[in-house]
mmCIF file of the N, C-alpha and C atoms, coordinates in Angstrom:
data_MODEL
# 
_entry.id   MODEL 
# 
loop_
_atom_site.group_PDB 
_atom_site.id 
_atom_site.type_symbol 
_atom_site.label_atom_id 
_atom_site.label_alt_id 
_atom_site.label_comp_id 
_atom_site.label_asym_id 
_atom_site.label_entity_id 
_atom_site.label_seq_id 
_atom_site.pdbx_PDB_ins_code 
_atom_site.Cartn_x 
_atom_site.Cartn_y 
_atom_site.Cartn_z 
_atom_site.occupancy 
_atom_site.B_iso_or_equiv 
_atom_site.pdbx_formal_charge 
_atom_site.auth_seq_id 
_atom_site.auth_comp_id 
_atom_site.auth_asym_id 
_atom_site.auth_atom_id 
_atom_site.pdbx_PDB_model_num 
ATOM 1   N N  . UNK A 1 1  ? 47.969  39.027  2.036  1.00 0.00 ? 1  UNK A N  1 
ATOM 2   C CA . UNK A 1 1  ? 46.551  39.311  1.831  1.00 0.00 ? 1  UNK A CA 1 
ATOM 3   C C  . UNK A 1 1  ? 45.898  38.301  0.941  1.00 0.00 ? 1  UNK A C  1 
ATOM 4   N N  . UNK A 1 2  ? 46.719  37.798  0.030  1.00 0.00 ? 2  UNK A N  1 
ATOM 5   C CA . UNK A 1 2  ? 46.157  36.828  -0.906 1.00 0.00 ? 2  UNK A CA 1 
ATOM 6   C C  . UNK A 1 2  ? 45.716  35.524  -0.232 1.00 0.00 ? 2  UNK A C  1 
ATOM 7   N N  . UNK A 1 3  ? 46.429  35.174  0.817  1.00 0.00 ? 3  UNK A N  1 
ATOM 8   C CA . UNK A 1 3  ? 46.012  33.924  1.658  1.00 0.00 ? 3  UNK A CA 1 
ATOM 9   C C  . UNK A 1 3  ? 44.701  34.161  2.325  1.00 0.00 ? 3  UNK A C  1 
ATOM 10  N N  . UNK A 1 4  ? 44.491  35.315  2.834  1.00 0.00 ? 4  UNK A N  1 
ATOM 11  C CA . UNK A 1 4  ? 43.225  35.629  3.548  1.00 0.00 ? 4  UNK A CA 1 
ATOM 12  C C  . UNK A 1 4  ? 42.048  35.592  2.551  1.00 0.00 ? 4  UNK A C  1 
ATOM 13  N N  . UNK A 1 5  ? 42.247  36.147  1.370  1.00 0.00 ? 5  UNK A N  1 
ATOM 14  C CA . UNK A 1 5  ? 41.171  36.111  0.357  1.00 0.00 ? 5  UNK A CA 1 
ATOM 15  C C  . UNK A 1 5  ? 40.869  34.728  -0.119 1.00 0.00 ? 5  UNK A C  1 
ATOM 16  N N  . UNK A 1 6  ? 41.879  33.892  -0.241 1.00 0.00 ? 6  UNK A N  1 
ATOM 17  C CA . UNK A 1 6  ? 41.677  32.501  -0.673 1.00 0.00 ? 6  UNK A CA 1 
ATOM 18  C C  . UNK A 1 6  ? 40.952  31.730  0.437  1.00 0.00 ? 6  UNK A C  1 
ATOM 19  N N  . UNK A 1 7  ? 41.349  32.020  1.681  1.00 0.00 ? 7  UNK A N  1 
ATOM 20  C CA . UNK A 1 7  ? 40.673  31.337  2.822  1.00 0.00 ? 7  UNK A CA 1 
ATOM 21  C C  . UNK A 1 7  ? 39.239  31.756  2.904  1.00 0.00 ? 7  UNK A C  1 
ATOM 22  N N  . UNK A 1 8  ? 38.976  33.058  2.695  1.00 0.00 ? 8  UNK A N  1 
ATOM 23  C CA . UNK A 1 8  ? 37.582  33.554  2.722  1.00 0.00 ? 8  UNK A CA 1 
ATOM 24  C C  . UNK A 1 8  ? 36.814  32.985  1.537  1.00 0.00 ? 8  UNK A C  1 
ATOM 25  N N  . UNK A 1 9  ? 37.350  32.825  0.459  1.00 0.00 ? 9  UNK A N  1 
ATOM 26  C CA . UNK A 1 9  ? 36.686  32.220  -0.730 1.00 0.00 ? 9  UNK A CA 1 
ATOM 27  C C  . UNK A 1 9  ? 36.351  30.754  -0.446 1.00 0.00 ? 9  UNK A C  1 
ATOM 28  N N  . UNK A 1 10 ? 37.239  30.029  0.135  1.00 0.00 ? 10 UNK A N  1 
ATOM 29  C CA . UNK A 1 10 ? 36.971  28.620  0.463  1.00 0.00 ? 10 UNK A CA 1 
ATOM 30  C C  . UNK A 1 10 ? 35.865  28.517  1.526  1.00 0.00 ? 10 UNK A C  1 
ATOM 31  N N  . UNK A 1 11 ? 35.848  29.372  2.551  1.00 0.00 ? 11 UNK A N  1 
ATOM 32  C CA . UNK A 1 11 ? 34.862  29.360  3.534  1.00 0.00 ? 11 UNK A CA 1 
ATOM 33  C C  . UNK A 1 11 ? 33.483  29.659  2.930  1.00 0.00 ? 11 UNK A C  1 
ATOM 34  N N  . UNK A 1 12 ? 33.411  30.750  2.138  1.00 0.00 ? 12 UNK A N  1 
ATOM 35  C CA . UNK A 1 12 ? 32.147  31.120  1.559  1.00 0.00 ? 12 UNK A CA 1 
ATOM 36  C C  . UNK A 1 12 ? 31.626  30.084  0.570  1.00 0.00 ? 12 UNK A C  1 
ATOM 37  N N  . UNK A 1 13 ? 32.579  29.455  -0.189 1.00 0.00 ? 13 UNK A N  1 
ATOM 38  C CA . UNK A 1 13 ? 32.175  28.363  -1.104 1.00 0.00 ? 13 UNK A CA 1 
ATOM 39  C C  . UNK A 1 13 ? 31.622  27.195  -0.347 1.00 0.00 ? 13 UNK A C  1 
ATOM 40  N N  . UNK A 1 14 ? 32.269  26.836  0.775  1.00 0.00 ? 14 UNK A N  1 
ATOM 41  C CA . UNK A 1 14 ? 31.834  25.654  1.540  1.00 0.00 ? 14 UNK A CA 1 
ATOM 42  C C  . UNK A 1 14 ? 30.415  25.960  2.158  1.00 0.00 ? 14 UNK A C  1 
ATOM 43  N N  . UNK A 1 15 ? 30.201  27.179  2.653  1.00 0.00 ? 15 UNK A N  1 
ATOM 44  C CA . UNK A 1 15 ? 28.941  27.551  3.250  1.00 0.00 ? 15 UNK A CA 1 
ATOM 45  C C  . UNK A 1 15 ? 27.825  27.546  2.199  1.00 0.00 ? 15 UNK A C  1 
ATOM 46  N N  . UNK A 1 16 ? 28.155  28.069  1.011  1.00 0.00 ? 16 UNK A N  1 
ATOM 47  C CA . UNK A 1 16 ? 27.172  28.062  -0.045 1.00 0.00 ? 16 UNK A CA 1 
ATOM 48  C C  . UNK A 1 16 ? 26.887  26.633  -0.520 1.00 0.00 ? 16 UNK A C  1 
ATOM 49  N N  . UNK A 1 17 ? 27.831  25.808  -0.555 1.00 0.00 ? 17 UNK A N  1 
ATOM 50  C CA . UNK A 1 17 ? 27.607  24.426  -0.967 1.00 0.00 ? 17 UNK A CA 1 
ATOM 51  C C  . UNK A 1 17 ? 26.718  23.682  0.041  1.00 0.00 ? 17 UNK A C  1 
ATOM 52  N N  . UNK A 1 18 ? 26.999  23.874  1.269  1.00 0.00 ? 18 UNK A N  1 
ATOM 53  C CA . UNK A 1 18 ? 26.176  23.286  2.319  1.00 0.00 ? 18 UNK A CA 1 
ATOM 54  C C  . UNK A 1 18 ? 24.714  23.816  2.250  1.00 0.00 ? 18 UNK A C  1 
ATOM 55  N N  . UNK A 1 19 ? 24.602  25.089  2.083  1.00 0.00 ? 19 UNK A N  1 
ATOM 56  C CA . UNK A 1 19 ? 23.288  25.690  1.953  1.00 0.00 ? 19 UNK A CA 1 
ATOM 57  C C  . UNK A 1 19 ? 22.533  25.130  0.748  1.00 0.00 ? 19 UNK A C  1 
ATOM 58  N N  . UNK A 1 20 ? 23.247  24.933  -0.385 1.00 0.00 ? 20 UNK A N  1 
ATOM 59  C CA . UNK A 1 20 ? 22.622  24.414  -1.569 1.00 0.00 ? 20 UNK A CA 1 
ATOM 60  C C  . UNK A 1 20 ? 22.159  22.947  -1.392 1.00 0.00 ? 20 UNK A C  1 
ATOM 61  N N  . UNK A 1 21 ? 22.957  22.170  -0.700 1.00 0.00 ? 21 UNK A N  1 
ATOM 62  C CA . UNK A 1 21 ? 22.581  20.767  -0.445 1.00 0.00 ? 21 UNK A CA 1 
ATOM 63  C C  . UNK A 1 21 ? 21.374  20.714  0.467  1.00 0.00 ? 21 UNK A C  1 
ATOM 64  N N  . UNK A 1 22 ? 21.413  21.573  1.531  1.00 0.00 ? 22 UNK A N  1 
ATOM 65  C CA . UNK A 1 22 ? 20.190  21.568  2.453  1.00 0.00 ? 22 UNK A CA 1 
ATOM 66  C C  . UNK A 1 22 ? 19.003  22.041  1.701  1.00 0.00 ? 22 UNK A C  1 
ATOM 67  N N  . UNK A 1 23 ? 19.118  23.035  0.893  1.00 0.00 ? 23 UNK A N  1 
ATOM 68  C CA . UNK A 1 23 ? 17.982  23.532  0.109  1.00 0.00 ? 23 UNK A CA 1 
ATOM 69  C C  . UNK A 1 23 ? 17.363  22.475  -0.834 1.00 0.00 ? 23 UNK A C  1 
ATOM 70  N N  . UNK A 1 24 ? 18.244  21.722  -1.490 1.00 0.00 ? 24 UNK A N  1 
ATOM 71  C CA . UNK A 1 24 ? 17.807  20.614  -2.316 1.00 0.00 ? 24 UNK A CA 1 
ATOM 72  C C  . UNK A 1 24 ? 17.052  19.543  -1.535 1.00 0.00 ? 24 UNK A C  1 
ATOM 73  N N  . UNK A 1 25 ? 17.601  19.221  -0.362 1.00 0.00 ? 25 UNK A N  1 
ATOM 74  C CA . UNK A 1 25 ? 16.896  18.230  0.502  1.00 0.00 ? 25 UNK A CA 1 
ATOM 75  C C  . UNK A 1 25 ? 15.545  18.742  0.959  1.00 0.00 ? 25 UNK A C  1 
ATOM 76  N N  . UNK A 1 26 ? 15.440  19.947  1.314  1.00 0.00 ? 26 UNK A N  1 
ATOM 77  C CA . UNK A 1 26 ? 14.196  20.569  1.760  1.00 0.00 ? 26 UNK A CA 1 
ATOM 78  C C  . UNK A 1 26 ? 13.180  20.544  0.595  1.00 0.00 ? 26 UNK A C  1 
ATOM 79  N N  . UNK A 1 27 ? 13.677  20.910  -0.573 1.00 0.00 ? 27 UNK A N  1 
ATOM 80  C CA . UNK A 1 27 ? 12.734  20.907  -1.695 1.00 0.00 ? 27 UNK A CA 1 
ATOM 81  C C  . UNK A 1 27 ? 12.197  19.538  -2.023 1.00 0.00 ? 27 UNK A C  1 
ATOM 82  N N  . UNK A 1 28 ? 13.074  18.509  -1.878 1.00 0.00 ? 28 UNK A N  1 
ATOM 83  C CA . UNK A 1 28 ? 12.644  17.135  -2.123 1.00 0.00 ? 28 UNK A CA 1 
ATOM 84  C C  . UNK A 1 28 ? 11.613  16.723  -1.076 1.00 0.00 ? 28 UNK A C  1 
ATOM 85  N N  . UNK A 1 29 ? 11.828  17.104  0.142  1.00 0.00 ? 29 UNK A N  1 
ATOM 86  C CA . UNK A 1 29 ? 10.863  16.819  1.231  1.00 0.00 ? 29 UNK A CA 1 
ATOM 87  C C  . UNK A 1 29 ? 9.516   17.518  0.964  1.00 0.00 ? 29 UNK A C  1 
ATOM 88  N N  . UNK A 1 30 ? 9.594   18.753  0.548  1.00 0.00 ? 30 UNK A N  1 
ATOM 89  C CA . UNK A 1 30 ? 8.328   19.500  0.241  1.00 0.00 ? 30 UNK A CA 1 
ATOM 90  C C  . UNK A 1 30 ? 7.606   18.813  -0.901 1.00 0.00 ? 30 UNK A C  1 
ATOM 91  N N  . UNK A 1 31 ? 8.355   18.419  -1.889 1.00 0.00 ? 31 UNK A N  1 
ATOM 92  C CA . UNK A 1 31 ? 7.656   17.728  -3.024 1.00 0.00 ? 31 UNK A CA 1 
ATOM 93  C C  . UNK A 1 31 ? 6.993   16.414  -2.574 1.00 0.00 ? 31 UNK A C  1 
ATOM 94  N N  . UNK A 1 32 ? 7.615   15.657  -1.628 1.00 0.00 ? 32 UNK A N  1 
ATOM 95  C CA . UNK A 1 32 ? 7.009   14.456  -1.155 1.00 0.00 ? 32 UNK A CA 1 
ATOM 96  C C  . UNK A 1 32 ? 5.795   14.791  -0.338 1.00 0.00 ? 32 UNK A C  1 
ATOM 97  N N  . UNK A 1 33 ? 5.855   15.788  0.482  1.00 0.00 ? 33 UNK A N  1 
ATOM 98  C CA . UNK A 1 33 ? 4.688   16.247  1.254  1.00 0.00 ? 33 UNK A CA 1 
ATOM 99  C C  . UNK A 1 33 ? 3.508   16.665  0.358  1.00 0.00 ? 33 UNK A C  1 
ATOM 100 N N  . UNK A 1 34 ? 3.825   17.431  -0.659 1.00 0.00 ? 34 UNK A N  1 
ATOM 101 C CA . UNK A 1 34 ? 2.831   17.851  -1.566 1.00 0.00 ? 34 UNK A CA 1 
ATOM 102 C C  . UNK A 1 34 ? 2.172   16.648  -2.312 1.00 0.00 ? 34 UNK A C  1 
ATOM 103 N N  . UNK A 1 35 ? 2.937   15.660  -2.684 1.00 0.00 ? 35 UNK A N  1 
ATOM 104 C CA . UNK A 1 35 ? 2.436   14.525  -3.307 1.00 0.00 ? 35 UNK A CA 1 
ATOM 105 C C  . UNK A 1 35 ? 1.553   13.745  -2.394 1.00 0.00 ? 35 UNK A C  1 
ATOM 106 N N  . UNK A 1 36 ? 1.925   13.655  -1.107 1.00 0.00 ? 36 UNK A N  1 
ATOM 107 C CA . UNK A 1 36 ? 1.026   12.965  -0.126 1.00 0.00 ? 36 UNK A CA 1 
ATOM 108 C C  . UNK A 1 36 ? -0.300  13.757  0.093  1.00 0.00 ? 36 UNK A C  1 
ATOM 109 N N  . UNK A 1 37 ? -0.170  15.055  0.096  1.00 0.00 ? 37 UNK A N  1 
ATOM 110 C CA . UNK A 1 37 ? -1.378  15.953  0.295  1.00 0.00 ? 37 UNK A CA 1 
ATOM 111 C C  . UNK A 1 37 ? -2.280  15.734  -0.935 1.00 0.00 ? 37 UNK A C  1 
ATOM 112 N N  . UNK A 1 38 ? -1.685  15.645  -2.073 1.00 0.00 ? 38 UNK A N  1 
ATOM 113 C CA . UNK A 1 38 ? -2.512  15.428  -3.339 1.00 0.00 ? 38 UNK A CA 1 
ATOM 114 C C  . UNK A 1 38 ? -3.213  14.054  -3.246 1.00 0.00 ? 38 UNK A C  1 
ATOM 115 N N  . UNK A 1 39 ? -2.545  13.013  -2.832 1.00 0.00 ? 39 UNK A N  1 
ATOM 116 C CA . UNK A 1 39 ? -3.122  11.741  -2.667 1.00 0.00 ? 39 UNK A CA 1 
ATOM 117 C C  . UNK A 1 39 ? -4.217  11.735  -1.641 1.00 0.00 ? 39 UNK A C  1 
ATOM 118 N N  . UNK A 1 40 ? -3.963  12.422  -0.555 1.00 0.00 ? 40 UNK A N  1 
ATOM 119 C CA . UNK A 1 40 ? -4.973  12.515  0.524  1.00 0.00 ? 40 UNK A CA 1 
ATOM 120 C C  . UNK A 1 40 ? -6.207  13.254  0.066  1.00 0.00 ? 40 UNK A C  1 
ATOM 121 N N  . UNK A 1 41 ? -6.077  14.365  -0.685 1.00 0.00 ? 41 UNK A N  1 
ATOM 122 C CA . UNK A 1 41 ? -7.205  15.105  -1.168 1.00 0.00 ? 41 UNK A CA 1 
ATOM 123 C C  . UNK A 1 41 ? -7.970  14.276  -2.173 1.00 0.00 ? 41 UNK A C  1 
ATOM 124 N N  . UNK A 1 42 ? -7.248  13.519  -2.984 1.00 0.00 ? 42 UNK A N  1 
ATOM 125 C CA . UNK A 1 42 ? -7.937  12.646  -3.960 1.00 0.00 ? 42 UNK A CA 1 
ATOM 126 C C  . UNK A 1 42 ? -8.818  11.581  -3.196 1.00 0.00 ? 42 UNK A C  1 
ATOM 127 N N  . UNK A 1 43 ? -8.263  11.002  -2.158 1.00 0.00 ? 43 UNK A N  1 
ATOM 128 C CA . UNK A 1 43 ? -9.032  10.024  -1.370 1.00 0.00 ? 43 UNK A CA 1 
ATOM 129 C C  . UNK A 1 43 ? -10.254 10.727  -0.675 1.00 0.00 ? 43 UNK A C  1 
ATOM 130 N N  . UNK A 1 44 ? -10.005 11.923  -0.186 1.00 0.00 ? 44 UNK A N  1 
ATOM 131 C CA . UNK A 1 44 ? -11.087 12.684  0.487  1.00 0.00 ? 44 UNK A CA 1 
ATOM 132 C C  . UNK A 1 44 ? -12.230 12.965  -0.545 1.00 0.00 ? 44 UNK A C  1 
ATOM 133 N N  . UNK A 1 45 ? -11.824 13.364  -1.772 1.00 0.00 ? 45 UNK A N  1 
ATOM 134 C CA . UNK A 1 45 ? -12.874 13.624  -2.758 1.00 0.00 ? 45 UNK A CA 1 
ATOM 135 C C  . UNK A 1 45 ? -13.634 12.339  -3.081 1.00 0.00 ? 45 UNK A C  1 
ATOM 136 N N  . UNK A 1 46 ? -12.944 11.198  -3.133 1.00 0.00 ? 46 UNK A N  1 
ATOM 137 C CA . UNK A 1 46 ? -13.607 9.924   -3.395 1.00 0.00 ? 46 UNK A CA 1 
ATOM 138 C C  . UNK A 1 46 ? -14.619 9.604   -2.238 1.00 0.00 ? 46 UNK A C  1 
ATOM 139 N N  . UNK A 1 47 ? -14.205 9.860   -0.999 1.00 0.00 ? 47 UNK A N  1 
ATOM 140 C CA . UNK A 1 47 ? -15.053 9.602   0.093  1.00 0.00 ? 47 UNK A CA 1 
ATOM 141 C C  . UNK A 1 47 ? -16.269 10.498  0.056  1.00 0.00 ? 47 UNK A C  1 
ATOM 142 N N  . UNK A 1 48 ? -16.044 11.744  -0.287 1.00 0.00 ? 48 UNK A N  1 
ATOM 143 C CA . UNK A 1 48 ? -17.195 12.723  -0.373 1.00 0.00 ? 48 UNK A CA 1 
ATOM 144 C C  . UNK A 1 48 ? -18.128 12.282  -1.417 1.00 0.00 ? 48 UNK A C  1 
ATOM 145 N N  . UNK A 1 49 ? -17.622 11.816  -2.568 1.00 0.00 ? 49 UNK A N  1 
ATOM 146 C CA . UNK A 1 49 ? -18.514 11.353  -3.630 1.00 0.00 ? 49 UNK A CA 1 
ATOM 147 C C  . UNK A 1 49 ? -19.322 10.132  -3.153 1.00 0.00 ? 49 UNK A C  1 
ATOM 148 N N  . UNK A 1 50 ? -18.672 9.252   -2.402 1.00 0.00 ? 50 UNK A N  1 
ATOM 149 C CA . UNK A 1 50 ? -19.366 8.059   -1.898 1.00 0.00 ? 50 UNK A CA 1 
ATOM 150 C C  . UNK A 1 50 ? -20.466 8.457   -0.916 1.00 0.00 ? 50 UNK A C  1 
ATOM 151 N N  . UNK A 1 51 ? -20.147 9.444   -0.090 1.00 0.00 ? 51 UNK A N  1 
ATOM 152 C CA . UNK A 1 51 ? -21.148 9.837   0.947  1.00 0.00 ? 51 UNK A CA 1 
ATOM 153 C C  . UNK A 1 51 ? -22.309 10.550  0.296  1.00 0.00 ? 51 UNK A C  1 
ATOM 154 N N  . UNK A 1 52 ? -22.000 11.358  -0.761 1.00 0.00 ? 52 UNK A N  1 
ATOM 155 C CA . UNK A 1 52 ? -23.069 12.042  -1.514 1.00 0.00 ? 52 UNK A CA 1 
ATOM 156 C C  . UNK A 1 52 ? -23.936 11.000  -2.177 1.00 0.00 ? 52 UNK A C  1 
ATOM 157 N N  . UNK A 1 53 ? -23.379 9.980   -2.771 1.00 0.00 ? 53 UNK A N  1 
ATOM 158 C CA . UNK A 1 53 ? -24.197 8.980   -3.435 1.00 0.00 ? 53 UNK A CA 1 
ATOM 159 C C  . UNK A 1 53 ? -25.040 8.187   -2.432 1.00 0.00 ? 53 UNK A C  1 
ATOM 160 N N  . UNK A 1 54 ? -24.523 7.928   -1.258 1.00 0.00 ? 54 UNK A N  1 
ATOM 161 C CA . UNK A 1 54 ? -25.239 7.203   -0.180 1.00 0.00 ? 54 UNK A CA 1 
ATOM 162 C C  . UNK A 1 54 ? -26.355 8.111   0.267  1.00 0.00 ? 54 UNK A C  1 
ATOM 163 N N  . UNK A 1 55 ? -26.072 9.376   0.478  1.00 0.00 ? 55 UNK A N  1 
ATOM 164 C CA . UNK A 1 55 ? -27.112 10.303  0.917  1.00 0.00 ? 55 UNK A CA 1 
ATOM 165 C C  . UNK A 1 55 ? -28.233 10.377  -0.115 1.00 0.00 ? 55 UNK A C  1 
ATOM 166 N N  . UNK A 1 56 ? -27.849 10.435  -1.384 1.00 0.00 ? 56 UNK A N  1 
ATOM 167 C CA . UNK A 1 56 ? -28.869 10.497  -2.418 1.00 0.00 ? 56 UNK A CA 1 
ATOM 168 C C  . UNK A 1 56 ? -29.708 9.240   -2.466 1.00 0.00 ? 56 UNK A C  1 
ATOM 169 N N  . UNK A 1 57 ? -29.070 8.064   -2.270 1.00 0.00 ? 57 UNK A N  1 
ATOM 170 C CA . UNK A 1 57 ? -29.836 6.837   -2.155 1.00 0.00 ? 57 UNK A CA 1 
ATOM 171 C C  . UNK A 1 57 ? -30.848 6.826   -0.975 1.00 0.00 ? 57 UNK A C  1 
ATOM 172 N N  . UNK A 1 58 ? -30.374 7.273   0.191  1.00 0.00 ? 58 UNK A N  1 
ATOM 173 C CA . UNK A 1 58 ? -31.309 7.280   1.309  1.00 0.00 ? 58 UNK A CA 1 
ATOM 174 C C  . UNK A 1 58 ? -32.367 8.349   1.155  1.00 0.00 ? 58 UNK A C  1 
ATOM 175 N N  . UNK A 1 59 ? -32.026 9.391   0.453  1.00 0.00 ? 59 UNK A N  1 
ATOM 176 C CA . UNK A 1 59 ? -33.048 10.452  0.189  1.00 0.00 ? 59 UNK A CA 1 
ATOM 177 C C  . UNK A 1 59 ? -34.167 9.879   -0.690 1.00 0.00 ? 59 UNK A C  1 
ATOM 178 N N  . UNK A 1 60 ? -33.759 9.074   -1.693 1.00 0.00 ? 60 UNK A N  1 
ATOM 179 C CA . UNK A 1 60 ? -34.763 8.423   -2.584 1.00 0.00 ? 60 UNK A CA 1 
ATOM 180 C C  . UNK A 1 60 ? -35.586 7.328   -1.873 1.00 0.00 ? 60 UNK A C  1 
ATOM 181 N N  . UNK A 1 61 ? -34.944 6.624   -0.984 1.00 0.00 ? 61 UNK A N  1 
ATOM 182 C CA . UNK A 1 61 ? -35.582 5.444   -0.384 1.00 0.00 ? 61 UNK A CA 1 
ATOM 183 C C  . UNK A 1 61 ? -36.374 5.806   0.904  1.00 0.00 ? 61 UNK A C  1 
ATOM 184 N N  . UNK A 1 62 ? -36.151 6.984   1.456  1.00 0.00 ? 62 UNK A N  1 
ATOM 185 C CA . UNK A 1 62 ? -36.894 7.375   2.678  1.00 0.00 ? 62 UNK A CA 1 
ATOM 186 C C  . UNK A 1 62 ? -38.396 7.314   2.561  1.00 0.00 ? 62 UNK A C  1 
ATOM 187 N N  . UNK A 1 63 ? -38.989 7.865   1.517  1.00 0.00 ? 63 UNK A N  1 
ATOM 188 C CA . UNK A 1 63 ? -40.436 7.759   1.350  1.00 0.00 ? 63 UNK A CA 1 
ATOM 189 C C  . UNK A 1 63 ? -40.929 6.316   1.320  1.00 0.00 ? 63 UNK A C  1 
ATOM 190 N N  . UNK A 1 64 ? -40.184 5.456   0.616  1.00 0.00 ? 64 UNK A N  1 
ATOM 191 C CA . UNK A 1 64 ? -40.539 4.025   0.550  1.00 0.00 ? 64 UNK A CA 1 
ATOM 192 C C  . UNK A 1 64 ? -40.471 3.383   1.881  1.00 0.00 ? 64 UNK A C  1 
ATOM 193 N N  . UNK A 1 65 ? -39.493 3.729   2.662  1.00 0.00 ? 65 UNK A N  1 
ATOM 194 C CA . UNK A 1 65 ? -39.409 3.143   4.019  1.00 0.00 ? 65 UNK A CA 1 
ATOM 195 C C  . UNK A 1 65 ? -40.492 3.569   4.918  1.00 0.00 ? 65 UNK A C  1 
ATOM 196 N N  . UNK A 1 66 ? -40.830 4.853   4.798  1.00 0.00 ? 66 UNK A N  1 
ATOM 197 C CA . UNK A 1 66 ? -41.969 5.342   5.613  1.00 0.00 ? 66 UNK A CA 1 
ATOM 198 C C  . UNK A 1 66 ? -43.259 4.712   5.251  1.00 0.00 ? 66 UNK A C  1 
ATOM 199 N N  . UNK A 1 67 ? -43.490 4.481   3.944  1.00 0.00 ? 67 UNK A N  1 
ATOM 200 C CA . UNK A 1 67 ? -44.674 3.809   3.442  1.00 0.00 ? 67 UNK A CA 1 
ATOM 201 C C  . UNK A 1 67 ? -44.694 2.402   3.926  1.00 0.00 ? 67 UNK A C  1 
ATOM 202 N N  . UNK A 1 68 ? -43.581 1.728   3.895  1.00 0.00 ? 68 UNK A N  1 
ATOM 203 C CA . UNK A 1 68 ? -43.512 0.320   4.338  1.00 0.00 ? 68 UNK A CA 1 
ATOM 204 C C  . UNK A 1 68 ? -43.803 0.303   5.828  1.00 0.00 ? 68 UNK A C  1 
ATOM 205 N N  . UNK A 1 69 ? -43.247 1.221   6.650  1.00 0.00 ? 69 UNK A N  1 
ATOM 206 C CA . UNK A 1 69 ? -43.567 1.206   8.057  1.00 0.00 ? 69 UNK A CA 1 
ATOM 207 C C  . UNK A 1 69 ? -45.032 1.467   8.337  1.00 0.00 ? 69 UNK A C  1 
ATOM 208 N N  . UNK A 1 70 ? -45.586 2.283   7.579  1.00 0.00 ? 70 UNK A N  1 
ATOM 209 C CA . UNK A 1 70 ? -47.055 2.587   7.738  1.00 0.00 ? 70 UNK A CA 1 
ATOM 210 C C  . UNK A 1 70 ? -47.865 1.318   7.413  1.00 0.00 ? 70 UNK A C  1 
ATOM 211 N N  . UNK A 1 71 ? -47.514 0.645   6.289  1.00 0.00 ? 71 UNK A N  1 
ATOM 212 C CA . UNK A 1 71 ? -48.185 -0.570  5.859  1.00 0.00 ? 71 UNK A CA 1 
ATOM 213 C C  . UNK A 1 71 ? -47.997 -1.661  6.936  1.00 0.00 ? 71 UNK A C  1 
ATOM 214 N N  . UNK A 1 72 ? -46.810 -1.725  7.504  1.00 0.00 ? 72 UNK A N  1 
ATOM 215 C CA . UNK A 1 72 ? -46.518 -2.772  8.539  1.00 0.00 ? 72 UNK A CA 1 
ATOM 216 C C  . UNK A 1 72 ? -47.340 -2.514  9.790  1.00 0.00 ? 72 UNK A C  1 
ATOM 217 N N  . UNK A 1 73 ? -47.564 -1.245  10.178 1.00 0.00 ? 73 UNK A N  1 
ATOM 218 C CA . UNK A 1 73 ? -48.380 -0.917  11.308 1.00 0.00 ? 73 UNK A CA 1 
ATOM 219 C C  . UNK A 1 73 ? -49.830 -1.222  11.042 1.00 0.00 ? 73 UNK A C  1 
ATOM 220 N N  . UNK A 1 74 ? -50.314 -0.986  9.836  1.00 0.00 ? 74 UNK A N  1 
ATOM 221 C CA . UNK A 1 74 ? -51.683 -1.274  9.475  1.00 0.00 ? 74 UNK A CA 1 
ATOM 222 C C  . UNK A 1 74 ? -51.910 -2.823  9.620  1.00 0.00 ? 74 UNK A C  1 
ATOM 223 N N  . UNK A 1 75 ? -50.968 -3.561  9.010  1.00 0.00 ? 75 UNK A N  1 
ATOM 224 C CA . UNK A 1 75 ? -51.080 -5.020  9.085  1.00 0.00 ? 75 UNK A CA 1 
ATOM 225 C C  . UNK A 1 75 ? -51.006 -5.518  10.527 1.00 0.00 ? 75 UNK A C  1 
ATOM 226 N N  . UNK A 1 76 ? -50.178 -4.916  11.336 1.00 0.00 ? 76 UNK A N  1 
ATOM 227 C CA . UNK A 1 76 ? -50.066 -5.307  12.740 1.00 0.00 ? 76 UNK A CA 1 
ATOM 228 C C  . UNK A 1 76 ? -51.326 -5.021  13.505 1.00 0.00 ? 76 UNK A C  1 
ATOM 229 N N  . UNK A 1 77 ? -51.952 -3.867  13.231 1.00 0.00 ? 77 UNK A N  1 
ATOM 230 C CA . UNK A 1 77 ? -53.192 -3.438  13.879 1.00 0.00 ? 77 UNK A CA 1 
ATOM 231 C C  . UNK A 1 77 ? -54.327 -4.424  13.475 1.00 0.00 ? 77 UNK A C  1 
ATOM 232 N N  . UNK A 1 78 ? -54.430 -4.703  12.183 1.00 0.00 ? 78 UNK A N  1 
ATOM 233 C CA . UNK A 1 78 ? -55.471 -5.681  11.754 1.00 0.00 ? 78 UNK A CA 1 
ATOM 234 C C  . UNK A 1 78 ? -55.237 -7.025  12.311 1.00 0.00 ? 78 UNK A C  1 
ATOM 235 N N  . UNK A 1 79 ? -54.016 -7.455  12.357 1.00 0.00 ? 79 UNK A N  1 
ATOM 236 C CA . UNK A 1 79 ? -53.687 -8.803  12.908 1.00 0.00 ? 79 UNK A CA 1 
ATOM 237 C C  . UNK A 1 79 ? -54.070 -8.856  14.324 1.00 0.00 ? 79 UNK A C  1 
ATOM 238 N N  . UNK A 1 80 ? -53.749 -7.782  15.141 1.00 0.00 ? 80 UNK A N  1 
ATOM 239 C CA . UNK A 1 80 ? -54.043 -7.822  16.583 1.00 0.00 ? 80 UNK A CA 1 
ATOM 240 C C  . UNK A 1 80 ? -55.540 -7.795  16.772 1.00 0.00 ? 80 UNK A C  1 
ATOM 241 N N  . UNK A 1 81 ? -56.312 -7.054  15.949 1.00 0.00 ? 81 UNK A N  1 
ATOM 242 C CA . UNK A 1 81 ? -57.736 -7.020  16.135 1.00 0.00 ? 81 UNK A CA 1 
ATOM 243 C C  . UNK A 1 81 ? -58.417 -8.352  15.785 1.00 0.00 ? 81 UNK A C  1 
ATOM 244 N N  . UNK A 1 82 ? -57.859 -9.071  14.827 1.00 0.00 ? 82 UNK A N  1 
ATOM 245 C CA . UNK A 1 82 ? -58.481 -10.387 14.474 1.00 0.00 ? 82 UNK A CA 1 
ATOM 246 C C  . UNK A 1 82 ? -58.223 -11.426 15.632 1.00 0.00 ? 82 UNK A C  1 
ATOM 247 N N  . UNK A 1 83 ? -57.151 -11.279 16.319 1.00 0.00 ? 83 UNK A N  1 
ATOM 248 C CA . UNK A 1 83 ? -56.834 -12.224 17.370 1.00 0.00 ? 83 UNK A CA 1 
ATOM 249 C C  . UNK A 1 83 ? -57.692 -12.004 18.596 1.00 0.00 ? 83 UNK A C  1 
ATOM 250 N N  . UNK A 1 84 ? -58.263 -10.838 18.820 1.00 0.00 ? 84 UNK A N  1 
ATOM 251 C CA . UNK A 1 84 ? -59.028 -10.577 20.063 1.00 0.00 ? 84 UNK A CA 1 
ATOM 252 C C  . UNK A 1 84 ? -60.385 -11.066 19.913 1.00 0.00 ? 84 UNK A C  1 
# 
């Protein structure tokens, strides 16, 4: 009976060792994935900040562009009438 218990102990120890090694590898992979996700979200936040600043710039410059277009149309109309 003692041989069977020793054999069972060896088998259980081997299975637990393999399980522990696999668990450590999985945890390392999860940590790498989480690090990549963190880097990706950081880049996404940077892109969002850039887009927000660009949108703010265009929001501020839109009235000036509309005014310039209106002024250009007035100049074009006056120039066309002088030529006729």
